[in-house]
TORZADO-302130 format. One record per residue: residue in one letter; x, y, z of N, C-alpha, C in turn. Coordinates in steps of 0.001 Angstrom, whole numbers, m for minus. Last residue first. Example, Ala and Ser with C-alpha at 12.3 -4.5 7.8 and 13.67 -1.06 7.14 Angstrom:
BEGIN
PT:S:12850:m2250:7080:13670:m1060:7140:12900:30:7870
PT:A:13190:m5690:7800:12300:m4500:7800:13200:m3300:7800
***
This chain:
BEGIN
PT:R:m5797:20817:m17067:m5066:21439:m17621:m3810:20150:m17929
PT:K:m9254:22610:m16600:m8472:21235:m17179:m7350:21787:m17189
PT:P:m10162:24432:m13623:m9655:23988:m14824:m9042:23065:m15421
PT:R:m12244:23484:m11059:m10556:23649:m11444:m10414:23473:m12899
PT:A:m14808:25640:m9976:m14093:24940:m10907:m12916:25035:m10962
PT:P:m14980:26539:m6356:m14662:27200:m7690:m14358:25769:m8726
PT:S:m17972:25556:m4299:m16626:25379:m4808:m16127:25906:m6327
PT:K:m20144:28226:m2733:m20078:27057:m3780:m18460:26776:m4182
PT:P:m20718:27791:151:m20429:28437:m1076:m20296:27822:m1976
PT:L:m16786:29315:9795:m16382:29324:9149:m17105:29275:8226
PT:S:m18694:38293:37109:m20265:38495:37858:m21165:37049:37416
PT:K:m16379:39334:34930:m16938:38543:35758:m17841:39181:36422
PT:P:m16884:40695:31601:m16285:40967:33148:m17094:39795:34223
PT:K:m16054:38591:28765:m16962:39532:29776:m16474:39525:31128
PT:K:m13654:39316:26147:m14284:38485:27205:m15036:39361:28244
PT:P:m15134:39594:22820:m14292:39938:23804:m14667:39591:25171
PT:A:m14815:37315:19996:m15432:37809:21240:m14611:38274:22299
PT:V:m13582:38244:16886:m12961:37702:18454:m14234:37936:19537
PT:V:m15163:37283:14136:m14929:38547:15045:m14496:37990:16421
PT:V:m14682:36868:10807:m14889:36043:11879:m14569:37466:12900
PT:R:m17144:37459:7663:m15759:37558:8546:m15824:36866:9822
PT:G:m17952:35901:4709:m18032:36791:5538:m16788:36776:6352
PT:Q:m18031:33344:2555:m18850:34689:2435:m18716:35862:3812
PT:S:m15969:31893:2565:m16272:32082:1647:m16916:33425:1682
PT:A:m13890:33221:5498:m14267:32102:4687:m14748:32657:3445
PT:F:m12800:35721:6783:m12304:34385:7184:m12637:33199:6109
PT:G:m14552:37586:5416:m12688:37928:5457:m12403:36358:5453
PT:G:m17591:37360:5784:m16511:37346:4377:m15172:37205:4516
PT:W:m19560:37104:7254:m18211:36326:8005:m17323:36401:6662
PT:A:m22244:38452:8353:m21475:38320:7287:m20128:37887:7511
PT:A:m22810:37548:11106:m23703:36910:10120:m23250:37056:8761
PT:S:m19643:36510:12766:m20738:37603:12540:m21650:37087:11517
PT:F:m18938:34393:15284:m19041:34441:13701:m20085:35593:13689
PT:S:m16950:34324:18106:m18272:34266:17546:m18094:34832:16229
PT:L:m14703:32258:20235:m15082:33107:19168:m16466:33492:18558
PT:E:m12576:32230:23036:m13881:32019:22602:m14229:33271:21222
PT:P:m10307:32604:23817:m10529:31427:22719:m11745:31312:22515
PT:T:m8619:35791:23649:m9843:34900:24203:m9986:33397:23316
PT:A:m5236:35839:23083:m6539:36258:22496:m7317:35350:23470
PT:E:m2654:37400:24963:m3166:36215:24255:m4643:36777:23749
PT:G:381:38763:25822:m1123:39019:24979:m1387:37608:24499
PT:T:3809:39368:24701:2925:39243:25720:1624:39393:25422
PT:A:7268:38091:24087:5741:38406:23880:4782:38608:24619
PT:G:9656:37364:24843:9066:38446:25607:7734:38991:25155
PT:E:10564:36217:21789:11071:36420:23191:10491:37783:23573
PT:G:7682:35017:19837:8762:35679:20055:9231:35683:21440
PT:R:5971:31723:20477:5747:33358:20339:7490:33914:20536
PT:P:6003:29136:17896:6102:29905:19216:6153:31264:18771
PT:G:3203:28068:15520:4501:28384:15895:4704:29315:17521
PT:R:1033:28850:13256:1395:27955:14008:2740:27826:14229
PT:L:m1465:30238:11283:m263:30302:11484:m98:29179:12983
PT:A:m4196:30004:8666:m3450:30039:9642:m2012:29876:10130
PT:F:m6445:31336:6173:m5063:30584:6742:m4687:30649:7928
PT:M:m8833:32317:3652:m8251:32142:5277:m7034:31344:5404
PT:A:m8335:34826:1226:m8246:33485:1313:m7705:33469:2905
PT:G:m8606:37502:812:m9231:37310:1080:m9475:35414:1510
PT:Q:m6317:38952:m453:m7306:38561:m1562:m8483:37873:m564
PT:P:m4475:39070:1866:m5042:40437:1240:m6351:40298:257
PT:D:m5439:36507:4035:m4502:37124:3361:m4959:38272:2477
PT:V:m6302:36132:7205:m6865:36131:6231:m6007:37122:5248
PT:C:m5716:33890:10154:m5494:35190:9503:m6484:34962:8038
PT:R:m5427:33255:13440:m6124:32353:12438:m6419:33964:11261
PT:A:m2899:31442:15302:m3340:32944:14928:m4186:32290:13548
PT:I:m1501:30071:18308:m1863:29713:16942:m2399:31191:16455
PT:S:1566:28839:19784:372:29463:19808:m204:29337:18441
PT:F:3597:25802:21797:3097:26246:20773:1535:27648:20842
PT:G:3635:24726:24051:4901:25699:23652:4388:26586:22420
PT:G:2345:22572:24936:3276:22270:24200:4081:23376:23737
PT:P:m1044:23914:24543:m93:22993:25150:1071:22585:24650
PT:L:m1327:27189:23069:m1821:25606:23167:m698:25352:24271
PT:G:m2847:30792:22907:m1587:29755:23675:m2154:28273:23377
PT:M:m3201:32599:20248:m3793:31879:21320:m3205:30876:21677
PT:P:m2900:35859:18812:m2413:34463:19008:m3159:34505:20251
PT:G:m6191:35613:17444:m5044:34980:18040:m4430:36317:18186
PT:H:m7773:36057:14549:m8150:35257:15580:m6498:34976:16323
PT:V:m7283:37557:12174:m8721:37615:12533:m8842:37262:14198
PT:V:m5087:39088:10691:m5062:38565:11908:m6524:38429:12628
PT:Q:m5086:40104:7431:m5458:40277:8570:m5302:39329:9980
PT:G:m3013:41872:5227:m3681:40581:5467:m4305:41452:6961
PT:G:m681:43889:4306:m2005:43641:3625:m3213:42917:4371
PT:G:1600:43224:5067:1386:42809:3782:m327:42975:3476
PT:A:1740:43958:7960:2217:44788:6860:2118:44546:5765
PT:K:m99:41448:8763:m394:42757:8834:249:43983:7815
PT:V:1699:39767:8326:661:39362:7757:m133:40850:7659
PT:S:4149:40760:9702:4313:40516:8387:2851:40150:7632
PT:A:3177:40099:12193:3263:41560:11952:3488:41491:10279
PT:M:3026:37188:12301:1933:38098:12468:2029:39953:11953
PT:A:5745:36821:12272:4519:36444:11220:3244:37129:11326
PT:R:6499:37572:14788:7209:38073:13629:6083:37823:12418
PT:D:5106:36245:16548:4584:37271:16213:5216:37872:15209
PT:L:5878:33336:15724:4447:33939:15140:4384:35367:15204
PT:D:8574:32290:14400:8008:33312:15439:6680:33963:14887
PT:A:8724:30113:12642:9643:30057:13772:9301:31139:14692
PT:V:5656:28462:11732:6756:29419:11401:7181:29382:12832
PT:N:3348:26139:9434:4340:26442:10592:5351:27603:10481
PT:F:56:26712:8857:1607:26879:8210:2489:26875:9531
PT:Y:m2855:25085:8728:m1836:25750:9467:m591:25872:9183
PT:Y:m5802:25351:6860:m4694:24716:7051:m3211:25698:7908
PT:V:m9171:24547:7363:m8340:25676:7661:m7048:24968:7763
PT:W:m12273:24103:5562:m11102:23430:6118:m10279:24597:6355
PT:F:m15991:24203:6603:m14723:24431:5827:m13565:24183:6686
PT:P:m19650:24264:6436:m18269:23822:7060:m17101:24361:6201
PT:V:m21233:27606:5990:m20830:26301:5580:m19883:26026:6426
PT:P:m22583:29738:7874:m23348:29074:7149:m23041:27753:6436
PT:V:m22898:29875:11221:m21655:29911:10325:m22410:29164:8879
PT:R:m24849:29563:13305:m24587:30820:12500:m23594:30465:11513
PT:P:m23446:27388:14934:m24858:27366:13999:m24786:28522:12741
PT:L:m20247:26805:14954:m21167:27639:15184:m22347:27462:14468
PT:K:m18764:23653:14088:m18613:25168:14108:m20106:25566:14609
PT:N:m17203:20967:15779:m18732:21498:15204:m18768:23292:15271
PT:F:m13996:19840:14992:m15189:20133:15948:m16477:21067:15129
PT:M:m10858:18188:14259:m12419:18571:13492:m13205:18916:15042
PT:G:m7638:18110:13407:m8438:17962:14429:m10001:18455:13349
PT:G:m4878:16472:12376:m5571:17499:12662:m6534:17069:13598
PT:I:m2435:13997:12508:m2474:15256:11675:m3254:16364:11388
PT:T:m941:11651:14011:m1918:12896:14203:m1646:13594:13167
PT:D:153:9030:12106:561:10213:13115:m721:10912:12839
PT:G:m914:6464:11212:m433:6404:12541:m82:7764:13336
PT:G:m2184:7050:8818:m1135:6341:8843:m209:6284:10186
PT:A:m3625:9488:10310:m3699:8903:8976:m2370:8275:9018
PT:S:m5851:10753:12735:m4620:10538:12174:m4814:9750:10856
PT:F:m7503:13224:14683:m7647:12316:13839:m6283:11926:13100
PT:L:m9611:14335:17359:m8140:14503:16788:m8283:13491:15744
PT:R:m12094:16591:18019:m11799:15192:17820:m10723:15182:17010
PT:Y:m13974:18706:19754:m13252:18612:19212:m12528:17184:19150
PT:S:m16911:18935:21224:m16470:18212:19804:m15532:17952:19456
PT:A:m16152:20415:23794:m16205:19115:23565:m16451:18616:22436
PT:V:m13395:22470:24049:m14273:22308:23015:m14924:20950:23271
PT:P:m11535:22049:26208:m12732:23475:26256:m13705:23211:24904
PT:G:m11078:18566:26522:m10599:19925:26510:m11774:21046:26274
PT:P:m10458:15391:27594:m11625:16125:27277:m11001:17797:27589
PT:E:m7826:13785:25985:m8177:14279:27168:m9379:15238:26711
PT:S:m7975:11325:23144:m7589:12437:23920:m8321:12950:25189
PT:P:m7973:9075:20609:m8323:9405:21904:m7482:10630:22413
PT:V:m8353:9763:17231:m7270:9714:18406:m8087:9904:19512
PT:D:m9785:7816:14476:m10091:8647:15649:m8866:8407:16499
PT:Q:m8181:7866:11425:m8910:6985:12906:m8820:8479:13572
PT:W:m8828:7542:7707:m8567:8406:8744:m9287:7562:10082
PT:G:m9404:6365:5247:m8997:5415:6510:m8210:5995:7622
PT:F:m10867:7752:3384:m9213:7925:3409:m8650:6669:4405
PT:V:m13530:7189:3581:m12898:7210:2356:m11658:7266:2375
PT:D:m14201:6082:6021:m14683:5175:5228:m13738:5633:4221
PT:A:m13295:8149:7652:m12649:7246:7749:m12945:6137:6946
PT:Y:m14635:10230:6718:m13213:10506:6230:m12676:9209:6569
PT:F:m17298:9410:7865:m17217:9603:6690:m15530:9816:6112
PT:A:m16703:9901:10722:m16930:8610:10177:m16696:8671:8285
PT:L:m16189:12598:11052:m14684:11764:10869:m14963:10392:10332
PT:A:m18825:13339:10546:m17804:13839:9468:m16615:12883:9287
PT:T:m19977:12572:12763:m20273:11912:11316:m19466:12101:10604
PT:G:m18477:14309:14628:m18557:12905:14913:m18850:12104:13450
PT:S:m19043:17084:14050:m17627:16028:13755:m17623:14766:14229
PT:D:m21189:18454:12007:m21050:17268:12939:m19835:16703:13055
PT:T:m20240:20397:10779:m21742:20581:11268:m21811:19610:12488
PT:A:m16929:21804:11199:m17664:20892:10571:m19217:21327:11129
PT:F:m13874:22702:10467:m14818:23364:10921:m16212:22659:10481
PT:L:m11108:21047:10516:m12294:21112:9882:m13310:21825:10912
PT:E:m7618:21320:10023:m8968:21682:10817:m9815:21739:10318
PT:H:m4325:20568:10452:m5446:20554:9489:m6648:20503:10074
PT:W:m722:21531:10323:m1875:20928:11276:m3323:21267:10094
PT:G:1179:22406:9304:1652:21368:10436:289:20875:10842
PT:V:2634:22932:6083:1656:22748:6929:1647:21722:7991
PT:C:5871:24396:6436:4767:23514:5756:3733:23788:6583
PT:G:7449:26728:7622:6906:26652:6204:6230:25635:5568
PT:V:8982:24089:9544:8929:25669:9258:8397:26070:7724
PT:E:8161:21331:10470:9085:21973:9797:8599:23510:9341
PT:D:6362:19618:12380:6883:20860:12974:7524:22034:11734
PT:A:5970:17281:10818:4854:18015:11290:5292:19745:11925
PT:D:8266:17126:7936:7902:17044:9444:6959:17867:10035
PT:R:6967:16062:4812:7874:16908:5536:7448:16686:7280
PT:P:7495:14147:1877:6803:14492:3151:7478:15035:4238
PT:R:8327:15999:m841:8456:15116:m80:7683:15104:990
PT:A:8354:16687:m3826:6981:17498:m2900:7846:16238:m1930
PT:E:9436:15774:m5914:10672:16185:m4916:9717:17155:m3600
PT:A:7591:15042:m7792:8547:13919:m6990:9155:14700:m5826
PT:L:4980:15926:m8765:6115:17072:m7996:6716:15804:m7326
PT:K:2589:14381:m9107:3862:14424:m10413:5131:15120:m9523
PT:L:1067:12207:m7508:1291:13723:m7671:2941:13575:m8332
PT:G:m789:9799:m7722:265:10098:m8560:774:11634:m8714
PT:Q:m3923:11431:m7352:m3371:10182:m7418:m1847:10008:m8132
PT:V:m5594:13406:m4903:m4603:13574:m5888:m3919:11813:m5930
PT:M:m8419:15484:m4219:m7808:14150:m3873:m6898:14080:m5000
PT:A:m9564:18138:m1722:m9385:17489:m3256:m8625:16392:m2895
PT:L:m12409:19643:m471:m11116:19479:m351:m10975:18520:m1643
PT:T:m14977:21187:1387:m14492:21072:m78:m13099:20727:524
PT:A:m18108:20547:3223:m16571:21201:3362:m16096:20496:1993
PT:T:m20588:19364:2964:m20375:20433:2023:m19031:20817:2256
PT:Q:m21392:17171:4599:m21436:18483:5088:m21269:19692:4309
PT:P:m20174:15021:2618:m21678:15286:2835:m22251:16611:3828
PT:D:m17456:16946:1184:m17833:16131:2347:m19675:15998:2444
PT:A:m16492:17231:m1977:m17341:17931:m949:m17956:16907:21
PT:V:m13601:17540:m4189:m14881:16773:m3725:m15543:17790:m2674
PT:I:m11809:17053:m7068:m12161:17895:m6171:m13551:17622:m5677
PT:S:m9155:14808:m8428:m10756:15259:m8197:m10853:16318:m6891
PT:I:m6513:14063:m10508:m6827:14809:m9492:m8835:14994:m9352
PT:R:m3417:13055:m11067:m5046:12565:m11347:m5665:13200:m10173
PT:G:m1130:15671:m11236:m1541:14066:m11115:m3064:14186:m11707
PT:I:m577:18384:m12179:m245:17440:m10542:46:16425:m10724
PT:N:m1887:18783:m14373:m380:18867:m14383:417:18867:m12956
PT:S:m4314:16070:m14825:m3626:17569:m14435:m2232:17585:m14554
PT:D:m7003:14178:m15348:m5641:14185:m15424:m4942:15308:m15326
PT:T:m9656:13988:m13181:m9164:14289:m14230:m7826:14173:m14186
PT:P:m12874:13225:m11683:m11379:12689:m11663:m10643:13150:m13310
PT:P:m14839:16099:m11537:m14709:14660:m11564:m13039:13951:m12099
PT:V:m15289:18331:m9154:m14609:18450:m10224:m14017:16730:m10673
PT:Y:m17159:17899:m7642:m17136:19191:m7978:m16150:19255:m9551
PT:I:m19056:15470:m6475:m17841:15571:m7079:m18139:16969:m7697
PT:A:m20342:15118:m2505:m20235:15544:m4126:m19274:15704:m4801
PT:G:m21224:12162:m168:m20280:13602:m800:m20796:13927:m1912
PT:G:m22392:9853:170:m23023:11065:429:m22479:12272:42
PT:R:m20937:7305:m322:m20929:7740:1311:m21636:9180:1313
PT:H:m20615:7494:m3029:m21458:5981:m2659:m21834:6792:m819
PT:K:m19096:9451:m3644:m20570:9640:m3646:m21349:8597:m3191
PT:V:m16721:8606:m2499:m17040:9799:m1657:m18451:9884:m2358
PT:L:m16424:6535:m4180:m16402:6443:m2764:m17103:7595:m1837
PT:D:m15811:7857:m6811:m16903:6932:m6300:m17228:6378:m4783
PT:A:m13384:8724:m5529:m14724:9494:m5997:m15766:8537:m5941
PT:A:m11906:6110:m5400:m12107:7216:m4559:m13441:8169:m4251
PT:A:m11676:5444:m7982:m12383:4741:m7093:m12751:5368:m5861
PT:D:m10395:7603:m9202:m11665:7187:m9632:m12177:6681:m8724
PT:T:m7865:7556:m7998:m8757:9057:m7747:m10233:8529:m8182
PT:D:m6404:5723:m5921:m6971:5356:m7312:m7926:6223:m6934
PT:E:m4860:5962:m4029:m4187:5194:m4821:m4860:5239:m5989
PT:V:m4182:9647:m2544:m5031:8289:m2768:m4696:7328:m3796
PT:A:m3708:12380:m702:m3264:11070:m1563:m4133:9902:m1543
PT:V:m5423:15177:m464:m5525:14061:153:m4815:13176:m907
PT:Y:m4906:19055:m585:m5004:17207:m1491:m4723:16150:m738
PT:G:m6499:21642:31:m5695:20737:620:m6158:19215:m216
PT:V:m6966:25144:m768:m7398:23623:m1122:m6336:22693:m959
PT:W:m7780:28452:117:m6610:27474:107:m7398:26077:m238
PT:R:m9037:31208:m1724:m9438:29984:m859:m7987:29314:m928
PT:P:m11353:33687:m2982:m9799:33020:m2817:m9824:32192:m1769
PT:R:m14692:32616:m3775:m13801:33384:m3346:m12322:32687:m3183
PT:A:m17544:32131:m6137:m16419:31889:m5260:m15492:32942:m5055
PT:G:m19453:33078:m7561:m19642:33622:m6326:m18355:33229:m5351
PT:M:m19469:32442:m10241:m20819:31649:m9646:m20533:32176:m7981
PT:R:m17413:33932:m11101:m19058:34259:m11587:m19940:33353:m10483
PT:Q:m15561:32627:m10090:m15606:33886:m9708:m17195:34216:m10030
PT:G:m15528:30249:m11805:m15598:29817:m10219:m16140:31647:m9508
PT:E:m14867:31095:m14085:m16417:30730:m13988:m16537:30209:m12540
PT:A:m12014:31917:m13586:m13322:33079:m13969:m14648:32426:m13521
PT:P:m10456:30663:m10841:m11112:30846:m12175:m12124:31820:m12610
PT:L:m7873:31913:m9543:m8882:31545:m9088:m9722:31798:m10764
PT:D:m4397:31038:m11012:m5645:31870:m10853:m6950:30945:m10171
PT:M:m2469:29135:m8158:m2898:29561:m9524:m3723:30647:m9361
PT:L:152:27715:m6944:m648:28977:m6756:m1149:28962:m8052
PT:G:657:24776:m4481:981:25667:m5992:m63:26860:m6090
PT:C:3436:23987:m2261:2127:24017:m2590:2143:24640:m3790
PT:V:5992:22693:m1405:5012:22423:m531:3476:22892:m1128
PT:P:9409:21991:m2811:7852:22281:m3130:6910:21955:m2029
PT:A:12206:22601:m1090:11522:21621:m1814:10099:22161:m1710
PT:G:13700:24404:m38:14246:23594:m903:13384:22655:m1695
PT:R:12226:25795:1930:13295:25172:2249:13809:23916:1423
PT:A:9432:25965:53:10094:26033:1437:11102:25037:1769
PT:I:8260:27242:m2607:9193:26283:m2009:9247:26382:m598
PT:L:5194:26967:m5051:5735:27574:m4456:6635:26879:m2915
PT:V:4671:26878:m8873:5103:25955:m7236:5672:26953:m6488
PT:S:2201:28322:m10477:3363:28478:m9845:3306:27334:m8467
PT:Y:538:28505:m13326:906:27798:m12522:2351:28205:m11850
PT:A:m1547:29051:m16264:m456:29438:m15305:m593:28936:m14076
PT:F:m1790:27094:m19412:m1972:26964:m18047:m1005:27660:m17080
PT:D:m1043:26289:m22029:m2510:26752:m21685:m2809:27213:m20046
PT:A:1682:25999:m21456:1278:26813:m22603:m20:27457:m22601
PT:T:2500:26085:m18075:2403:25645:m19396:1821:26348:m20571
PT:S:4211:27014:m15031:3603:27174:m16251:3458:26330:m17390
PT:A:5909:27276:m13102:5597:25866:m13602:4457:25696:m14558
PT:D:8197:29053:m11259:7005:29197:m12459:7066:27500:m13282
PT:R:8355:29163:m7888:8888:28693:m9416:7916:28658:m10386
PT:A:9367:31001:m4837:8631:30526:m6158:9066:30210:m7317
PT:S:9993:30606:m1759:10257:31372:m2756:9340:30841:m3712
PT:W:8669:31619:2040:8704:30985:789:8916:31523:m846
PT:G:8585:33013:4181:9764:32848:3622:9992:31799:2419
PT:L:5994:33539:5000:6291:32263:5514:8046:31920:5092
PT:V:5718:36328:4606:5181:35653:5916:5922:34631:6122
PT:N:6816:37023:2001:7288:37668:3151:6852:36835:4527
PT:G:5431:35158:336:6907:35090:872:7717:35640:1833
PT:Y:2838:35428:901:3075:34422:1337:4956:34431:1508
PT:F:3340:38280:m483:2541:38139:616:3081:37036:1336
PT:K:4264:37750:m3321:4946:38501:m2368:4518:38219:m865
PT:R:2319:35629:m4394:3703:35300:m4323:4322:36241:m3373
PT:A:159:37276:m4294:366:36344:m3547:1751:35777:m3122
PT:G:671:39321:m6363:337:39824:m5005:628:38694:m4035
PT:A:540:37674:m8181:1688:38426:m7908:1908:38576:m6866
PT:T:m2119:36439:m8008:m895:35550:m7969:250:36346:m7488
PT:D:m4837:37555:m7414:m3649:38255:m7782:m2849:37434:m7204
PT:T:m6772:35439:m6352:m7549:36809:m7529:m6043:37382:m8241
PT:S:m6470:32153:m6198:m6065:33670:m6010:m6630:34377:m7050
PT:L:m5842:29481:m4879:m6461:29920:m5878:m6920:31385:m5443
PT:L:m3124:27431:m3388:m4088:28709:m2925:m4319:29358:m4637
PT:E:m2960:24093:m2663:m2816:24769:m3690:m3931:26177:m3188
PT:Y:m1064:21093:m1535:m2022:22195:m1292:m1932:23098:m2413
PT:W:m500:17959:m429:m192:18901:m1679:m1782:19930:m1017
PT:I:m1117:15888:1017:125:15625:437:351:16997:m324
PT:F:m2658:14476:3633:m2486:15425:3223:m1328:15656:2686
PT:R:m2964:10692:3387:m2329:12059:3834:m2373:12818:3272
PT:G:m3939:8772:1947:m5001:9032:3540:m4263:10450:3970
PT:H:m1175:7383:1064:m2533:7141:986:m3469:7717:2470
PT:Q:1589:6926:1770:1181:8371:1455:m343:8358:1235
PT:S:2039:4345:1305:2425:4919:2522:1616:6242:2740
PT:N:528:2180:m845:1302:3592:m777:1068:4019:476
PT:M:1094:m1111:m143:m280:m181:m4:1121:1580:m31
***
């Protein structure tokens, strides 16, 4: 069996300003870019520490006409994209882009039964896109699903990708479930607030200094919509929006002497455009004591 089966192995940013995105993420995450375009298709590969970590492409015009917004998409490795797509449909999911041979491999973009979107890839062509350590700077270190029902969501992904529930101590969010692929814990999922229109995935990029990365987000025209928030193990997180409106998150240690932590309580406004496809996220202040349609991916 392919040891990568069921693991997130590639990521793509669909943007309305690819040149601006290259500059923004280069400053925030230290990435360099390599042109990987074909005669008919513009595509850039973004590189961290000498190896590709993700791709960058224009948000298709058809998707924009349908109301799609810039976003990150994660690709899960599968042994057979066609068989996996059939399983997604059989388990109640939807197929947005049917199995298609592309510049990165045989892909399909799908939605789970709760409408959160992600992608699958068979035979990733970027051979140098090696597996990365979960804490490696510049790479994705965590995957998080804002679900309607985290229990049924995990059951779906277990059937399709073989993900497993990871037992953990009860935390502040009762619905939070850790999941693993190939024996490694790679993310979590929990129930979104009812007022959030649709479920969605968020990808956390590792940084060496969270405060410095947050400053770069703001300097580059992005927003830090929540954070920093401390977690066990010395890490803190911040959820962000890039200048074109794509949501992403940062994960790493605070800078020396850094102070201030955001409340872990989040409230989502009725119009939550900045942080997801149609609205924005607002941090709920502490009280005194007494996360659309998926964009079509063009053939290439």
